[in-house]
N, C-alpha and C positions, 0 to 999 in steps of 0.2 A: 570423216572421221572413221564412221563404219569401214567405209570402204578399204581403208587403208590396212585395217585390221583382219579382213579378211585375206588379203593381199599376203601378210604376214604370216597368217597360218597355213597359206598356200604354198609359201617359202618355206616354211620349217616342215611342211610333209615331204617337198620335194628333196629337203639336206636329209632328214630319216631315210627316205627311200634310197638315196646314194649311200648313204653310210653304212645302214643298217646291213646289207652282203658283206661289207669288207669286215665291220665289226666281228660278225659271225665265222668269215672265213678266217681270220686270227684266233677268234677262241677256238675253235675245232682244230685248227694246225697246232695250237697250243697243247691242247689235249691229247692230240698224236702222237707229238714230241714229246708229250711226259711219258706214255706208253712205252716209245721207243729206246727213250732213255733210260727207263726201268729196267727193260729187258738188257739192254748192252752192259746195264750193271749187273744184273742177274747172271748173264752168262759170264762175264768177267771172273766174277767172284766163284761160279761153279767149275770154271777152269782152274784159278789160282786154289781153290780148295781143294781140289781132286788130285792137282801136283803134290799137295802136303801129303795127302793119303798115300799118293803112291810114293813118296820118298820115303815115308815112314814104313809102307808095306814091303819096299825093296822086290826081293826075289822070291817071296811067300805064292805059293799057289794061288791064293785069294787074292792078292793084288788087284787084279783086273776087276775081279767082281766088286770090290771096295772101293776102287775109282769110278765104276759106272753107278753103283748106288749113292757114291756122294754126290756127282752130277744128278742124279734122279732128285735126290732130297734136297739140293740147294735153289731149285728153281721153284717159286713158289707165283701165286694169283698177282699181277695179270699175266705174266708168264706162265707157261706150261710145259711139263717134260715132255708131254705129246708131240711138240713140235722140234724136241732136237732131231736132227738127221743123221748125225755119225758122232763118234768122240775118236780121235787118234791119239794114241799113246805111243811117244818116240821117244828114242836113245838122241839126245841132242849134244850139242856142245854149248860152252859156256854163254853162248849169244843167243841159245834157243832155236839154231838152226837144226833142222832134223838130218841126221846122217841117213845116206843112200841105203836105200831097203830096209831100213831099223825102224820101221812103224806098224803098230799093229792097229787096226781099224774097227771097229763096232759099228754097225749100221742099225739103225732103229727099225724093228720089225714089228709088223701088226699080227703076225701070224705064228713065228717063233719066239721062244724065250731059253735062256741062259739060266739055270738053276744053280744058287748059289749057297753056301754054308759057311759062315764067317763067325768064329766066337761062339759056335753052338746055336745060331741063328740061321734058319733056312729062309730063302727068299727067291722070288724069282725076278728076271730084268729081261724087259722085251727088244733083246737086241740079237743080232746075229754076228760072229765071228768073221769076217770077210777078209780081212789080210791078216798074217799072223807074222810081220817081220820082225818083231821085237817081243818075243814070248817072256815070260816071267822067268823062268829058267836060265835064260841067257843074261839077266840084268846083274849086274856088278855093285855088290854093295859091302867091300871089303877095301879098305884104303890100299893095301898091297897089291891091288889088282887080280881080275880074274884071267882067263883065257881070252886073249884078243883084246882086252880093256887094261888100260894103263894105272888105272885107279877107280875113284867112285864116278859112278854113271849119274848122269845129267838126265831126270827124265821128264818129258814135255807131256802136255795133256792140251787137244786142242780140241773145243767143241764147236760143232757147228750147228747152228739153229735157224729156223727158218720162222722168223717176223709177221706175222700177217695184221696186216691194216685193223685197228678197230673203230675205225671212223669213216664216214665217206670221203673225207679229204684224200686216203690213198688212192681214189679213183682219178683224181687230178693228178696225183704222181705219176699214174701208170702202173698197171700191174695190181697185183693183190698182197704182195708184202716184199720184204727182202730178206736178203741171206747174211747172219750175223756169224763171222768166225773169231772166235777169243781163244788164245792160247797163252799157258804159263808153263814156266820150267823150274824144276829145284831138283837141287843134288841129293841124291839117297843118302839117307841116314847111315853111317858108318856100321856093321857089324861088330866087326872088330878094331 
């Protein structure tokens, strides 16, 4: 009887040794997926909220500052604004497809900043204007249209975010992370 009990303990130890790594791989994978899913939701919310801010700002000179400030403020832990690579602000059609040459791109910078003053509040944003294909002055926020615009513009905001793996599971997937790109669009609020 004693010999059978030892055999059963040995069998339990072997089963544990086989199942334990699988359990940890699943657990760590679940944790990594949770971080990734939170980042996807945060970047999606940041682009959607920035599109709302852009539609309300219209063609005001401070519109882009308001959009960038909104994107920066909407990314919270464990996502960090420092992982944003760029923000594109585009004139889009109703389906969200950017019109050719009508995109303004702000690239995140570690050495340069943009000084902004919105509603009497001054702040700096760590971005550089790299492409100015859709300047604020060319945005149409009147129902009757503007020069070259048949009516209200639809503004699109696309946020490109570098997601960095938080667990060793990322090494199994290869690389150090992945790029998340989320965009939203909204019609400008009518001025008249």
